[in-house]
PyMOL Python script that loads the backbone (N, CA, C, O; Angstrom):
from pymol import cmd

cmd.read_pdbstr("""\
ATOM      1  N   MET A   1       5.363  15.117 -24.351  1.00  0.00           N
ATOM      2  CA  MET A   1       5.868  13.935 -23.692  1.00  0.00           C
ATOM      3  C   MET A   1       5.945  12.789 -24.689  1.00  0.00           C
ATOM      4  O   MET A   1       5.123  12.675 -25.597  1.00  0.00           O
ATOM      5  N   LYS A   2       6.940  11.954 -24.501  1.00  0.00           N
ATOM      6  CA  LYS A   2       7.099  10.803 -25.380  1.00  0.00           C
ATOM      7  C   LYS A   2       6.026   9.762 -25.102  1.00  0.00           C
ATOM      8  O   LYS A   2       5.641   9.547 -23.953  1.00  0.00           O
ATOM      9  N   LYS A   3       5.558   9.133 -26.136  1.00  0.00           N
ATOM     10  CA  LYS A   3       4.541   8.087 -26.007  1.00  0.00           C
ATOM     11  C   LYS A   3       5.232   6.752 -25.714  1.00  0.00           C
ATOM     12  O   LYS A   3       6.315   6.472 -26.228  1.00  0.00           O
ATOM     13  N   GLY A   4       4.584   5.934 -24.877  1.00  0.00           N
ATOM     14  CA  GLY A   4       5.026   4.560 -24.646  1.00  0.00           C
ATOM     15  C   GLY A   4       6.156   4.375 -23.655  1.00  0.00           C
ATOM     16  O   GLY A   4       6.631   3.251 -23.497  1.00  0.00           O
ATOM     17  N   ILE A   5       6.618   5.433 -22.969  1.00  0.00           N
ATOM     18  CA  ILE A   5       7.716   5.246 -22.015  1.00  0.00           C
ATOM     19  C   ILE A   5       7.246   5.334 -20.564  1.00  0.00           C
ATOM     20  O   ILE A   5       8.006   5.024 -19.647  1.00  0.00           O
ATOM     21  N   HIS A   6       6.006   5.750 -20.352  1.00  0.00           N
ATOM     22  CA  HIS A   6       5.503   5.905 -18.999  1.00  0.00           C
ATOM     23  C   HIS A   6       4.684   4.685 -18.586  1.00  0.00           C
ATOM     24  O   HIS A   6       3.975   4.106 -19.409  1.00  0.00           O
ATOM     25  N   PRO A   7       4.780   4.286 -17.295  1.00  0.00           N
ATOM     26  CA  PRO A   7       3.976   3.144 -16.835  1.00  0.00           C
ATOM     27  C   PRO A   7       2.491   3.494 -16.812  1.00  0.00           C
ATOM     28  O   PRO A   7       2.115   4.665 -16.782  1.00  0.00           O
ATOM     29  N   ASN A   8       1.671   2.476 -16.826  1.00  0.00           N
ATOM     30  CA  ASN A   8       0.220   2.641 -16.812  1.00  0.00           C
ATOM     31  C   ASN A   8      -0.233   3.043 -15.410  1.00  0.00           C
ATOM     32  O   ASN A   8      -0.193   2.222 -14.493  1.00  0.00           O
ATOM     33  N   TYR A   9      -0.660   4.282 -15.231  1.00  0.00           N
ATOM     34  CA  TYR A   9      -1.113   4.819 -13.945  1.00  0.00           C
ATOM     35  C   TYR A   9      -2.628   4.701 -13.896  1.00  0.00           C
ATOM     36  O   TYR A   9      -3.336   5.357 -14.661  1.00  0.00           O
ATOM     37  N   ARG A  10      -3.122   3.862 -12.993  1.00  0.00           N
ATOM     38  CA  ARG A  10      -4.554   3.556 -12.977  1.00  0.00           C
ATOM     39  C   ARG A  10      -5.028   3.313 -11.549  1.00  0.00           C
ATOM     40  O   ARG A  10      -4.225   3.274 -10.617  1.00  0.00           O
ATOM     41  N   GLU A  11      -6.331   3.151 -11.386  1.00  0.00           N
ATOM     42  CA  GLU A  11      -6.889   2.861 -10.071  1.00  0.00           C
ATOM     43  C   GLU A  11      -6.672   1.390  -9.749  1.00  0.00           C
ATOM     44  O   GLU A  11      -6.884   0.518 -10.592  1.00  0.00           O
ATOM     45  N   VAL A  12      -6.243   1.122  -8.508  1.00  0.00           N
ATOM     46  CA  VAL A  12      -5.924  -0.227  -8.049  1.00  0.00           C
ATOM     47  C   VAL A  12      -6.465  -0.386  -6.631  1.00  0.00           C
ATOM     48  O   VAL A  12      -6.423   0.555  -5.839  1.00  0.00           O
ATOM     49  N   VAL A  13      -6.970  -1.571  -6.311  1.00  0.00           N
ATOM     50  CA  VAL A  13      -7.402  -1.888  -4.948  1.00  0.00           C
ATOM     51  C   VAL A  13      -6.265  -2.625  -4.253  1.00  0.00           C
ATOM     52  O   VAL A  13      -5.752  -3.616  -4.773  1.00  0.00           O
ATOM     53  N   PHE A  14      -5.873  -2.141  -3.076  1.00  0.00           N
ATOM     54  CA  PHE A  14      -4.867  -2.800  -2.257  1.00  0.00           C
ATOM     55  C   PHE A  14      -5.580  -3.506  -1.111  1.00  0.00           C
ATOM     56  O   PHE A  14      -6.474  -2.940  -0.483  1.00  0.00           O
ATOM     57  N   GLU A  15      -5.176  -4.755  -0.843  1.00  0.00           N
ATOM     58  CA  GLU A  15      -5.781  -5.542   0.234  1.00  0.00           C
ATOM     59  C   GLU A  15      -4.707  -5.961   1.214  1.00  0.00           C
ATOM     60  O   GLU A  15      -3.698  -6.551   0.828  1.00  0.00           O
ATOM     61  N   ASP A  16      -4.925  -5.656   2.489  1.00  0.00           N
ATOM     62  CA  ASP A  16      -4.023  -6.072   3.554  1.00  0.00           C
ATOM     63  C   ASP A  16      -4.366  -7.521   3.899  1.00  0.00           C
ATOM     64  O   ASP A  16      -5.462  -7.796   4.386  1.00  0.00           O
ATOM     65  N   THR A  17      -3.445  -8.443   3.651  1.00  0.00           N
ATOM     66  CA  THR A  17      -3.727  -9.864   3.857  1.00  0.00           C
ATOM     67  C   THR A  17      -3.840 -10.238   5.332  1.00  0.00           C
ATOM     68  O   THR A  17      -4.471 -11.243   5.659  1.00  0.00           O
ATOM     69  N   SER A  18      -3.247  -9.455   6.224  1.00  0.00           N
ATOM     70  CA  SER A  18      -3.317  -9.803   7.642  1.00  0.00           C
ATOM     71  C   SER A  18      -4.582  -9.293   8.324  1.00  0.00           C
ATOM     72  O   SER A  18      -5.012  -9.868   9.324  1.00  0.00           O
ATOM     73  N   SER A  19      -5.188  -8.220   7.799  1.00  0.00           N
ATOM     74  CA  SER A  19      -6.385  -7.687   8.455  1.00  0.00           C
ATOM     75  C   SER A  19      -7.623  -7.696   7.558  1.00  0.00           C
ATOM     76  O   SER A  19      -8.741  -7.533   8.047  1.00  0.00           O
ATOM     77  N   GLY A  20      -7.433  -7.885   6.257  1.00  0.00           N
ATOM     78  CA  GLY A  20      -8.563  -7.880   5.340  1.00  0.00           C
ATOM     79  C   GLY A  20      -8.995  -6.487   4.906  1.00  0.00           C
ATOM     80  O   GLY A  20      -9.959  -6.347   4.153  1.00  0.00           O
ATOM     81  N   PHE A  21      -8.295  -5.452   5.373  1.00  0.00           N
ATOM     82  CA  PHE A  21      -8.607  -4.063   5.027  1.00  0.00           C
ATOM     83  C   PHE A  21      -8.294  -3.819   3.549  1.00  0.00           C
ATOM     84  O   PHE A  21      -7.243  -4.231   3.058  1.00  0.00           O
ATOM     85  N   ARG A  22      -9.204  -3.150   2.844  1.00  0.00           N
ATOM     86  CA  ARG A  22      -9.019  -2.834   1.426  1.00  0.00           C
ATOM     87  C   ARG A  22      -9.205  -1.341   1.205  1.00  0.00           C
ATOM     88  O   ARG A  22     -10.025  -0.700   1.861  1.00  0.00           O
ATOM     89  N   PHE A  23      -8.430  -0.797   0.267  1.00  0.00           N
ATOM     90  CA  PHE A  23      -8.610   0.601  -0.110  1.00  0.00           C
ATOM     91  C   PHE A  23      -8.290   0.784  -1.583  1.00  0.00           C
ATOM     92  O   PHE A  23      -7.470   0.067  -2.156  1.00  0.00           O
ATOM     93  N   LEU A  24      -8.958   1.761  -2.180  1.00  0.00           N
ATOM     94  CA  LEU A  24      -8.824   2.063  -3.595  1.00  0.00           C
ATOM     95  C   LEU A  24      -7.955   3.301  -3.752  1.00  0.00           C
ATOM     96  O   LEU A  24      -8.217   4.331  -3.131  1.00  0.00           O
ATOM     97  N   THR A  25      -6.927   3.202  -4.578  1.00  0.00           N
ATOM     98  CA  THR A  25      -6.039   4.326  -4.847  1.00  0.00           C
ATOM     99  C   THR A  25      -5.491   4.187  -6.255  1.00  0.00           C
ATOM    100  O   THR A  25      -5.858   3.260  -6.976  1.00  0.00           O
ATOM    101  N   ARG A  26      -4.629   5.086  -6.647  1.00  0.00           N
ATOM    102  CA  ARG A  26      -4.020   5.011  -7.985  1.00  0.00           C
ATOM    103  C   ARG A  26      -2.579   4.538  -7.844  1.00  0.00           C
ATOM    104  O   ARG A  26      -1.881   4.914  -6.902  1.00  0.00           O
ATOM    105  N   SER A  27      -2.138   3.704  -8.796  1.00  0.00           N
ATOM    106  CA  SER A  27      -0.798   3.141  -8.743  1.00  0.00           C
ATOM    107  C   SER A  27      -0.369   2.660 -10.126  1.00  0.00           C
ATOM    108  O   SER A  27      -1.183   2.543 -11.041  1.00  0.00           O
ATOM    109  N   THR A  28       0.927   2.383 -10.257  1.00  0.00           N
ATOM    110  CA  THR A  28       1.464   1.806 -11.490  1.00  0.00           C
ATOM    111  C   THR A  28       1.799   0.331 -11.318  1.00  0.00           C
ATOM    112  O   THR A  28       2.363  -0.280 -12.226  1.00  0.00           O
ATOM    113  N   ILE A  29       1.463  -0.252 -10.170  1.00  0.00           N
ATOM    114  CA  ILE A  29       1.785  -1.651  -9.893  1.00  0.00           C
ATOM    115  C   ILE A  29       1.092  -2.569 -10.902  1.00  0.00           C
ATOM    116  O   ILE A  29      -0.064  -2.353 -11.267  1.00  0.00           O
ATOM    117  N   GLU A  30       1.816  -3.589 -11.340  1.00  0.00           N
ATOM    118  CA  GLU A  30       1.264  -4.572 -12.271  1.00  0.00           C
ATOM    119  C   GLU A  30       0.768  -5.777 -11.478  1.00  0.00           C
ATOM    120  O   GLU A  30       1.486  -6.286 -10.617  1.00  0.00           O
ATOM    121  N   THR A  31      -0.435  -6.233 -11.753  1.00  0.00           N
ATOM    122  CA  THR A  31      -1.015  -7.379 -11.063  1.00  0.00           C
ATOM    123  C   THR A  31      -1.955  -8.122 -11.994  1.00  0.00           C
ATOM    124  O   THR A  31      -2.524  -7.540 -12.918  1.00  0.00           O
ATOM    125  N   LYS A  32      -2.112  -9.413 -11.740  1.00  0.00           N
ATOM    126  CA  LYS A  32      -2.987 -10.244 -12.572  1.00  0.00           C
ATOM    127  C   LYS A  32      -4.368 -10.422 -11.951  1.00  0.00           C
ATOM    128  O   LYS A  32      -5.331 -10.724 -12.656  1.00  0.00           O
ATOM    129  N   ASP A  33      -4.471 -10.235 -10.630  1.00  0.00           N
ATOM    130  CA  ASP A  33      -5.741 -10.422  -9.926  1.00  0.00           C
ATOM    131  C   ASP A  33      -6.632  -9.199 -10.100  1.00  0.00           C
ATOM    132  O   ASP A  33      -6.145  -8.078 -10.247  1.00  0.00           O
ATOM    133  N   THR A  34      -7.945  -9.427 -10.082  1.00  0.00           N
ATOM    134  CA  THR A  34      -8.918  -8.335 -10.149  1.00  0.00           C
ATOM    135  C   THR A  34      -9.970  -8.533  -9.067  1.00  0.00           C
ATOM    136  O   THR A  34     -10.120  -9.624  -8.517  1.00  0.00           O
ATOM    137  N   ILE A  35     -10.690  -7.463  -8.774  1.00  0.00           N
ATOM    138  CA  ILE A  35     -11.739  -7.505  -7.769  1.00  0.00           C
ATOM    139  C   ILE A  35     -12.839  -6.518  -8.174  1.00  0.00           C
ATOM    140  O   ILE A  35     -12.564  -5.485  -8.785  1.00  0.00           O
ATOM    141  N   THR A  36     -14.070  -6.845  -7.831  1.00  0.00           N
ATOM    142  CA  THR A  36     -15.179  -5.930  -8.059  1.00  0.00           C
ATOM    143  C   THR A  36     -15.335  -5.076  -6.809  1.00  0.00           C
ATOM    144  O   THR A  36     -15.568  -5.598  -5.719  1.00  0.00           O
ATOM    145  N   TRP A  37     -15.208  -3.774  -6.968  1.00  0.00           N
ATOM    146  CA  TRP A  37     -15.231  -2.841  -5.849  1.00  0.00           C
ATOM    147  C   TRP A  37     -16.668  -2.455  -5.507  1.00  0.00           C
ATOM    148  O   TRP A  37     -17.596  -2.848  -6.214  1.00  0.00           O
ATOM    149  N   GLU A  38     -16.859  -1.709  -4.460  1.00  0.00           N
ATOM    150  CA  GLU A  38     -18.170  -1.306  -3.957  1.00  0.00           C
ATOM    151  C   GLU A  38     -18.992  -0.517  -4.971  1.00  0.00           C
ATOM    152  O   GLU A  38     -20.222  -0.514  -4.907  1.00  0.00           O
ATOM    153  N   ASP A  39     -18.320   0.149  -5.904  1.00  0.00           N
ATOM    154  CA  ASP A  39     -19.033   0.933  -6.909  1.00  0.00           C
ATOM    155  C   ASP A  39     -19.474   0.104  -8.113  1.00  0.00           C
ATOM    156  O   ASP A  39     -20.078   0.633  -9.047  1.00  0.00           O
ATOM    157  N   GLY A  40     -19.170  -1.199  -8.092  1.00  0.00           N
ATOM    158  CA  GLY A  40     -19.577  -2.094  -9.164  1.00  0.00           C
ATOM    159  C   GLY A  40     -18.553  -2.250 -10.274  1.00  0.00           C
ATOM    160  O   GLY A  40     -18.724  -3.093 -11.154  1.00  0.00           O
ATOM    161  N   ASN A  41     -17.490  -1.450 -10.248  1.00  0.00           N
ATOM    162  CA  ASN A  41     -16.441  -1.548 -11.262  1.00  0.00           C
ATOM    163  C   ASN A  41     -15.407  -2.592 -10.868  1.00  0.00           C
ATOM    164  O   ASN A  41     -15.243  -2.892  -9.686  1.00  0.00           O
ATOM    165  N   THR A  42     -14.713  -3.144 -11.853  1.00  0.00           N
ATOM    166  CA  THR A  42     -13.664  -4.125 -11.617  1.00  0.00           C
ATOM    167  C   THR A  42     -12.312  -3.436 -11.696  1.00  0.00           C
ATOM    168  O   THR A  42     -12.023  -2.718 -12.653  1.00  0.00           O
ATOM    169  N   TYR A  43     -11.479  -3.662 -10.672  1.00  0.00           N
ATOM    170  CA  TYR A  43     -10.166  -3.041 -10.582  1.00  0.00           C
ATOM    171  C   TYR A  43      -9.108  -4.121 -10.362  1.00  0.00           C
ATOM    172  O   TYR A  43      -9.427  -5.205  -9.871  1.00  0.00           O
ATOM    173  N   PRO A  44      -7.844  -3.838 -10.721  1.00  0.00           N
ATOM    174  CA  PRO A  44      -6.755  -4.749 -10.388  1.00  0.00           C
ATOM    175  C   PRO A  44      -6.604  -4.825  -8.867  1.00  0.00           C
ATOM    176  O   PRO A  44      -6.853  -3.845  -8.165  1.00  0.00           O
ATOM    177  N   LEU A  45      -6.196  -5.991  -8.364  1.00  0.00           N
ATOM    178  CA  LEU A  45      -6.037  -6.214  -6.926  1.00  0.00           C
ATOM    179  C   LEU A  45      -4.582  -6.490  -6.604  1.00  0.00           C
ATOM    180  O   LEU A  45      -3.968  -7.385  -7.186  1.00  0.00           O
ATOM    181  N   ALA A  46      -4.024  -5.713  -5.667  1.00  0.00           N
ATOM    182  CA  ALA A  46      -2.661  -5.924  -5.186  1.00  0.00           C
ATOM    183  C   ALA A  46      -2.743  -6.289  -3.711  1.00  0.00           C
ATOM    184  O   ALA A  46      -3.365  -5.578  -2.922  1.00  0.00           O
ATOM    185  N   ARG A  47      -2.121  -7.386  -3.348  1.00  0.00           N
ATOM    186  CA  ARG A  47      -2.131  -7.834  -1.949  1.00  0.00           C
ATOM    187  C   ARG A  47      -0.837  -7.399  -1.264  1.00  0.00           C
ATOM    188  O   ARG A  47       0.254  -7.570  -1.808  1.00  0.00           O
ATOM    189  N   VAL A  48      -0.973  -6.834  -0.063  1.00  0.00           N
ATOM    190  CA  VAL A  48       0.171  -6.392   0.729  1.00  0.00           C
ATOM    191  C   VAL A  48       0.095  -7.034   2.109  1.00  0.00           C
ATOM    192  O   VAL A  48      -0.991  -7.366   2.584  1.00  0.00           O
ATOM    193  N   GLU A  49       1.243  -7.208   2.749  1.00  0.00           N
ATOM    194  CA  GLU A  49       1.282  -7.851   4.064  1.00  0.00           C
ATOM    195  C   GLU A  49       0.977  -6.878   5.196  1.00  0.00           C
ATOM    196  O   GLU A  49       0.404  -7.268   6.214  1.00  0.00           O
ATOM    197  N   VAL A  50       1.357  -5.610   5.024  1.00  0.00           N
ATOM    198  CA  VAL A  50       1.193  -4.627   6.089  1.00  0.00           C
ATOM    199  C   VAL A  50       0.619  -3.338   5.501  1.00  0.00           C
ATOM    200  O   VAL A  50       1.067  -2.866   4.456  1.00  0.00           O
ATOM    201  N   SER A  51      -0.368  -2.783   6.182  1.00  0.00           N
ATOM    202  CA  SER A  51      -0.914  -1.477   5.827  1.00  0.00           C
ATOM    203  C   SER A  51      -1.152  -0.699   7.118  1.00  0.00           C
ATOM    204  O   SER A  51      -0.784  -1.163   8.198  1.00  0.00           O
ATOM    205  N   SER A  52      -1.752   0.457   7.015  1.00  0.00           N
ATOM    206  CA  SER A  52      -2.028   1.246   8.219  1.00  0.00           C
ATOM    207  C   SER A  52      -3.016   0.537   9.138  1.00  0.00           C
ATOM    208  O   SER A  52      -3.075   0.844  10.329  1.00  0.00           O
ATOM    209  N   ALA A  53      -3.791  -0.404   8.609  1.00  0.00           N
ATOM    210  CA  ALA A  53      -4.764  -1.143   9.423  1.00  0.00           C
ATOM    211  C   ALA A  53      -4.113  -2.234  10.265  1.00  0.00           C
ATOM    212  O   ALA A  53      -4.712  -2.697  11.235  1.00  0.00           O
ATOM    213  N   SER A  54      -2.893  -2.656   9.912  1.00  0.00           N
ATOM    214  CA  SER A  54      -2.264  -3.740  10.666  1.00  0.00           C
ATOM    215  C   SER A  54      -0.880  -3.385  11.202  1.00  0.00           C
ATOM    216  O   SER A  54      -0.305  -4.175  11.951  1.00  0.00           O
ATOM    217  N   HIS A  55      -0.323  -2.228  10.847  1.00  0.00           N
ATOM    218  CA  HIS A  55       1.011  -1.859  11.305  1.00  0.00           C
ATOM    219  C   HIS A  55       0.953  -1.444  12.775  1.00  0.00           C
ATOM    220  O   HIS A  55       0.090  -0.654  13.160  1.00  0.00           O
ATOM    221  N   PRO A  56       1.866  -1.971  13.600  1.00  0.00           N
ATOM    222  CA  PRO A  56       1.835  -1.676  15.039  1.00  0.00           C
ATOM    223  C   PRO A  56       1.935  -0.185  15.366  1.00  0.00           C
ATOM    224  O   PRO A  56       1.376   0.257  16.370  1.00  0.00           O
ATOM    225  N   PHE A  57       2.620   0.583  14.558  1.00  0.00           N
ATOM    226  CA  PHE A  57       2.744   2.019  14.819  1.00  0.00           C
ATOM    227  C   PHE A  57       1.388   2.711  14.761  1.00  0.00           C
ATOM    228  O   PHE A  57       1.109   3.597  15.569  1.00  0.00           O
ATOM    229  N   TYR A  58       0.550   2.317  13.819  1.00  0.00           N
ATOM    230  CA  TYR A  58      -0.760   2.951  13.653  1.00  0.00           C
ATOM    231  C   TYR A  58      -1.838   2.339  14.539  1.00  0.00           C
ATOM    232  O   TYR A  58      -2.769   3.033  14.948  1.00  0.00           O
ATOM    233  N   THR A  59      -1.724   1.056  14.836  1.00  0.00           N
ATOM    234  CA  THR A  59      -2.767   0.394  15.617  1.00  0.00           C
ATOM    235  C   THR A  59      -2.496   0.422  17.114  1.00  0.00           C
ATOM    236  O   THR A  59      -3.431   0.330  17.910  1.00  0.00           O
ATOM    237  N   GLY A  60      -1.233   0.547  17.512  1.00  0.00           N
ATOM    238  CA  GLY A  60      -0.876   0.524  18.921  1.00  0.00           C
ATOM    239  C   GLY A  60      -0.814  -0.879  19.490  1.00  0.00           C
ATOM    240  O   GLY A  60      -0.595  -1.048  20.690  1.00  0.00           O
ATOM    241  N   LYS A  61      -1.003  -1.897  18.649  1.00  0.00           N
ATOM    242  CA  LYS A  61      -0.951  -3.295  19.085  1.00  0.00           C
ATOM    243  C   LYS A  61       0.247  -3.984  18.465  1.00  0.00           C
ATOM    244  O   LYS A  61       0.684  -3.638  17.367  1.00  0.00           O
ATOM    245  N   LYS A  62       0.769  -4.958  19.180  1.00  0.00           N
ATOM    246  CA  LYS A  62       1.830  -5.764  18.607  1.00  0.00           C
ATOM    247  C   LYS A  62       1.195  -6.887  17.813  1.00  0.00           C
ATOM    248  O   LYS A  62       0.324  -7.598  18.314  1.00  0.00           O
ATOM    249  N   MET A  63       1.628  -7.042  16.583  1.00  0.00           N
ATOM    250  CA  MET A  63       1.108  -8.078  15.707  1.00  0.00           C
ATOM    251  C   MET A  63       2.267  -8.825  15.089  1.00  0.00           C
ATOM    252  O   MET A  63       3.245  -8.209  14.665  1.00  0.00           O
ATOM    253  N   PHE A  64       2.178 -10.118  15.032  1.00  0.00           N
ATOM    254  CA  PHE A  64       3.221 -10.907  14.393  1.00  0.00           C
ATOM    255  C   PHE A  64       2.974 -10.922  12.893  1.00  0.00           C
ATOM    256  O   PHE A  64       1.909 -11.327  12.428  1.00  0.00           O
ATOM    257  N   VAL A  65       3.971 -10.475  12.148  1.00  0.00           N
ATOM    258  CA  VAL A  65       3.891 -10.489  10.693  1.00  0.00           C
ATOM    259  C   VAL A  65       4.823 -11.585  10.194  1.00  0.00           C
ATOM    260  O   VAL A  65       6.011 -11.592  10.514  1.00  0.00           O
ATOM    261  N   ASP A  66       4.288 -12.494   9.424  1.00  0.00           N
ATOM    262  CA  ASP A  66       5.066 -13.619   8.922  1.00  0.00           C
ATOM    263  C   ASP A  66       6.051 -13.149   7.867  1.00  0.00           C
ATOM    264  O   ASP A  66       5.664 -12.769   6.762  1.00  0.00           O
ATOM    265  N   THR A  67       7.342 -13.180   8.226  1.00  0.00           N
ATOM    266  CA  THR A  67       8.382 -12.777   7.286  1.00  0.00           C
ATOM    267  C   THR A  67       9.380 -13.911   7.092  1.00  0.00           C
ATOM    268  O   THR A  67      10.515 -13.677   6.677  1.00  0.00           O
ATOM    269  N   ALA A  68       8.970 -15.117   7.386  1.00  0.00           N
ATOM    270  CA  ALA A  68       9.873 -16.264   7.277  1.00  0.00           C
ATOM    271  C   ALA A  68      10.349 -16.429   5.850  1.00  0.00           C
ATOM    272  O   ALA A  68       9.574 -16.347   4.897  1.00  0.00           O
ATOM    273  N   GLY A  69      11.627 -16.661   5.729  1.00  0.00           N
ATOM    274  CA  GLY A  69      12.188 -16.932   4.421  1.00  0.00           C
ATOM    275  C   GLY A  69      12.699 -15.712   3.683  1.00  0.00           C
ATOM    276  O   GLY A  69      13.328 -15.860   2.635  1.00  0.00           O
ATOM    277  N   ARG A  70      12.460 -14.527   4.181  1.00  0.00           N
ATOM    278  CA  ARG A  70      12.915 -13.327   3.474  1.00  0.00           C
ATOM    279  C   ARG A  70      14.432 -13.219   3.470  1.00  0.00           C
ATOM    280  O   ARG A  70      15.034 -12.898   2.446  1.00  0.00           O
ATOM    281  N   VAL A  71      15.049 -13.487   4.613  1.00  0.00           N
ATOM    282  CA  VAL A  71      16.509 -13.406   4.700  1.00  0.00           C
ATOM    283  C   VAL A  71      17.141 -14.459   3.803  1.00  0.00           C
ATOM    284  O   VAL A  71      18.088 -14.177   3.068  1.00  0.00           O
ATOM    285  N   GLU A  72      16.609 -15.674   3.871  1.00  0.00           N
ATOM    286  CA  GLU A  72      17.149 -16.744   3.045  1.00  0.00           C
ATOM    287  C   GLU A  72      16.969 -16.442   1.558  1.00  0.00           C
ATOM    288  O   GLU A  72      17.859 -16.717   0.753  1.00  0.00           O
ATOM    289  N   LYS A  73      15.840 -15.888   1.201  1.00  0.00           N
ATOM    290  CA  LYS A  73      15.580 -15.533  -0.199  1.00  0.00           C
ATOM    291  C   LYS A  73      16.564 -14.451  -0.660  1.00  0.00           C
ATOM    292  O   LYS A  73      17.089 -14.519  -1.772  1.00  0.00           O
ATOM    293  N   PHE A  74      16.811 -13.460   0.191  1.00  0.00           N
ATOM    294  CA  PHE A  74      17.757 -12.400  -0.137  1.00  0.00           C
ATOM    295  C   PHE A  74      19.166 -12.961  -0.300  1.00  0.00           C
ATOM    296  O   PHE A  74      19.861 -12.639  -1.263  1.00  0.00           O
ATOM    297  N   GLN A  75      19.586 -13.808   0.653  1.00  0.00           N
ATOM    298  CA  GLN A  75      20.927 -14.381   0.590  1.00  0.00           C
ATOM    299  C   GLN A  75      21.095 -15.259  -0.641  1.00  0.00           C
ATOM    300  O   GLN A  75      22.153 -15.248  -1.270  1.00  0.00           O
ATOM    301  N   LYS A  76      20.070 -16.015  -0.990  1.00  0.00           N
ATOM    302  CA  LYS A  76      20.136 -16.877  -2.163  1.00  0.00           C
ATOM    303  C   LYS A  76      20.244 -16.052  -3.446  1.00  0.00           C
ATOM    304  O   LYS A  76      20.970 -16.412  -4.373  1.00  0.00           O
ATOM    305  N   LYS A  77      19.505 -14.936  -3.481  1.00  0.00           N
ATOM    306  CA  LYS A  77      19.488 -14.102  -4.677  1.00  0.00           C
ATOM    307  C   LYS A  77      20.805 -13.358  -4.878  1.00  0.00           C
ATOM    308  O   LYS A  77      21.258 -13.205  -6.012  1.00  0.00           O
ATOM    309  N   TYR A  78      21.427 -12.891  -3.791  1.00  0.00           N
ATOM    310  CA  TYR A  78      22.597 -12.033  -3.900  1.00  0.00           C
ATOM    311  C   TYR A  78      23.896 -12.667  -3.413  1.00  0.00           C
ATOM    312  O   TYR A  78      24.877 -11.958  -3.189  1.00  0.00           O
ATOM    313  N   GLN A  79      23.919 -13.972  -3.247  1.00  0.00           N
ATOM    314  CA  GLN A  79      25.150 -14.613  -2.806  1.00  0.00           C
ATOM    315  C   GLN A  79      26.211 -14.566  -3.899  1.00  0.00           C
ATOM    316  O   GLN A  79      25.892 -14.527  -5.088  1.00  0.00           O
ATOM    317  N   LYS A  80      27.463 -14.571  -3.489  1.00  0.00           N
ATOM    318  CA  LYS A  80      28.563 -14.564  -4.467  1.00  0.00           C
ATOM    319  C   LYS A  80      28.626 -15.897  -5.166  1.00  0.00           C
ATOM    320  O   LYS A  80      28.488 -16.948  -4.541  1.00  0.00           O
ATOM    321  N   LYS A  81      28.832 -15.849  -6.455  1.00  0.00           N
ATOM    322  CA  LYS A  81      28.864 -17.083  -7.237  1.00  0.00           C
ATOM    323  C   LYS A  81      30.267 -17.501  -7.561  1.00  0.00           C
ATOM    324  O   LYS A  81      30.471 -18.523  -8.215  1.00  0.00           O
TER     325      LYS A  81
END
""", "prot")
cmd.dss("prot")
cmd.show_as("cartoon", "prot")
cmd.util.cbc("prot")
cmd.orient("prot")
């Protein structure tokens, strides 16, 4: 395999911002935040808005997820110039 062309695959903690649920998994996501996990090691922290702990399909509850500004951000980014 060629050196230097693959992303850094490492352990990362994901945190659901709406429920506070955290889980440790492996990912290539780049993040600047870090967190000390239950095992005492420090891992990169990635924050997500929805996970299995807060998604209505998995919880059976309706939850309002703040998505304000997404449409406007998309339109601003991809509007014809």
